[in-house]
C-alpha positions as CSV (number, residue, x, y, z in Angstrom):
1,X,-40.8,51.7,4.7
2,X,-40.2,49.4,2.0
3,X,-37.0,48.2,0.3
4,X,-36.9,48.8,-3.4
5,X,-34.8,46.6,-5.7
6,X,-34.3,47.8,-9.3
7,X,-32.3,45.8,-11.8
8,X,-31.0,47.7,-14.8
9,X,-29.6,45.3,-17.5
10,X,-27.9,48.3,-19.2
11,X,-25.5,48.4,-16.3
12,X,-24.4,44.8,-16.8
13,X,-21.1,45.0,-18.6
14,X,-19.5,41.6,-18.1
15,X,-20.9,38.1,-17.4
16,X,-19.2,34.9,-16.6
17,X,-20.8,31.5,-17.3
18,X,-19.5,28.7,-15.2
19,X,-19.1,25.5,-16.9
20,X,-19.6,22.1,-15.2
21,X,-21.7,21.3,-12.1
22,X,-22.0,23.6,-9.2
23,X,-23.1,23.0,-5.7
24,X,-23.4,19.7,-4.0
25,X,-23.6,16.5,-6.1
26,X,-24.8,13.1,-4.9
27,X,-22.8,10.2,-6.3
28,X,-24.4,6.7,-6.3
29,X,-22.5,4.1,-4.3
30,X,-21.7,2.1,-7.5
31,X,-20.0,5.2,-9.0
32,X,-18.1,5.8,-5.7
33,X,-16.9,2.2,-5.8
34,X,-15.8,2.4,-9.4
35,X,-13.8,5.4,-8.7
36,X,-12.3,3.9,-5.6
37,X,-11.4,0.8,-7.6
38,X,-9.8,2.8,-10.5
39,X,-7.7,4.7,-7.9
40,X,-6.3,1.5,-6.6
41,X,-4.9,0.2,-9.8
42,X,-1.1,0.2,-9.8
43,X,0.4,3.3,-11.3
44,X,-2.9,5.4,-11.0
45,X,-2.9,8.3,-8.6
46,X,-5.9,9.5,-6.5
47,X,-5.3,13.0,-8.0
48,X,-5.6,11.7,-11.6
49,X,-8.7,9.8,-11.0
50,X,-10.3,12.8,-9.1
51,X,-9.3,15.2,-11.9
52,X,-10.8,12.9,-14.6
53,X,-14.1,13.0,-12.8
54,X,-14.0,16.5,-11.5
55,X,-14.0,15.9,-7.8
56,X,-11.6,16.8,-5.1
57,X,-8.7,14.3,-4.3
58,X,-9.7,14.5,-0.7
59,X,-13.2,13.5,-1.5
60,X,-12.0,10.4,-3.4
61,X,-9.7,9.6,-0.4
62,X,-12.7,9.7,2.0
63,X,-14.4,7.2,-0.2
64,X,-11.3,5.0,-0.2
65,X,-11.2,5.0,3.5
66,X,-15.0,4.0,3.7
67,X,-14.3,1.3,1.3
68,X,-11.4,-0.1,3.2
69,X,-13.4,0.0,6.4
70,X,-16.3,-1.8,4.6
71,X,-18.7,1.0,4.8
72,X,-18.9,1.6,1.1
73,X,-20.0,-1.5,-0.6
74,X,-21.4,-2.3,-4.1
75,X,-22.1,-5.9,-4.8
76,X,-22.9,-5.3,-8.5
77,X,-19.1,-4.6,-9.1
78,X,-17.8,-7.6,-7.4
79,X,-15.9,-9.7,-9.9
80,X,-17.2,-7.5,-13.0
81,X,-13.6,-6.8,-14.2
82,X,-10.4,-8.6,-13.5
83,X,-8.5,-5.4,-13.8
84,X,-10.3,-3.7,-11.0
85,X,-9.1,-4.6,-7.5
86,X,-11.6,-5.8,-5.0
87,X,-11.7,-5.9,-1.2
88,X,-12.0,-9.1,0.9
89,X,-12.6,-9.5,4.6
90,X,-9.8,-11.2,6.5
91,X,-10.5,-13.4,9.4
92,X,-7.6,-14.3,11.7
93,X,-7.9,-17.8,13.5
94,X,-6.0,-19.0,16.4
95,X,-2.3,-19.7,15.6
96,X,-1.6,-23.2,14.4
97,X,0.7,-25.2,16.7
98,X,3.5,-26.6,14.7
99,X,5.1,-30.0,15.6
100,X,8.2,-29.6,17.7
101,X,11.3,-30.5,15.7
102,X,14.5,-32.0,17.2
103,X,16.8,-29.3,18.4
104,X,20.2,-29.6,16.9
105,X,23.0,-29.2,19.3
106,X,25.4,-26.5,18.2
107,X,29.0,-27.4,17.8
108,X,31.2,-26.4,20.6
109,X,33.9,-25.2,18.3
110,X,34.8,-24.1,14.7
111,X,36.7,-26.4,12.4
112,X,38.8,-25.3,9.5
113,X,40.1,-28.0,7.3
114,X,42.5,-27.8,4.3
115,X,45.2,-30.0,2.9
116,X,44.9,-32.6,5.6
117,X,45.2,-30.1,8.4
118,X,42.3,-29.4,10.8
119,X,42.1,-26.5,13.1
120,X,39.6,-26.6,15.9
121,X,38.8,-23.1,17.4
122,X,36.6,-22.1,20.3
123,X,33.3,-20.3,19.4
124,X,34.4,-17.2,21.0
125,X,37.5,-16.9,18.8
126,X,37.9,-13.4,17.5
127,X,36.6,-13.0,13.9
128,X,39.8,-11.2,12.9
129,X,41.9,-14.1,14.2
130,X,39.8,-16.6,12.2
131,X,40.2,-14.6,9.0
132,X,44.0,-14.5,9.6
133,X,44.1,-18.3,9.9
134,X,41.9,-18.9,6.8
135,X,44.2,-16.5,4.9
136,X,47.3,-18.4,6.2
137,X,45.8,-21.8,5.3
138,X,45.0,-20.6,1.8
139,X,48.5,-19.3,1.3
140,X,50.2,-22.5,2.3
141,X,48.0,-25.0,0.5
């Protein structure tokens, strides 16, 4: 028992033509890197770059992640344009020991001076009390 397929063109009443690419596309690494670099320019969004080139914003975000991890490289673009950001590997060394500085002894008190009068207050003096004294010294001088 065979299956018969017949196609009658007379029955075709409407046809849609899809513009643009369909199916899977292969993007060369240099193009991926260029799109990633464009998406990293200040003021440019991933969505706008993706729309401009007809790709999904998630697709471009994936490429950005690959580039940041160093898995998407294109040496031909390095230094080609000062406007396009580039990636650099960062190597952290051991911390540098800074020379010790002399420790300054903190004062054991607070001094308020005005008009030849000096008030010495303990460090644990309430901040409101200090403010009242400063105000009183300003008024009397």
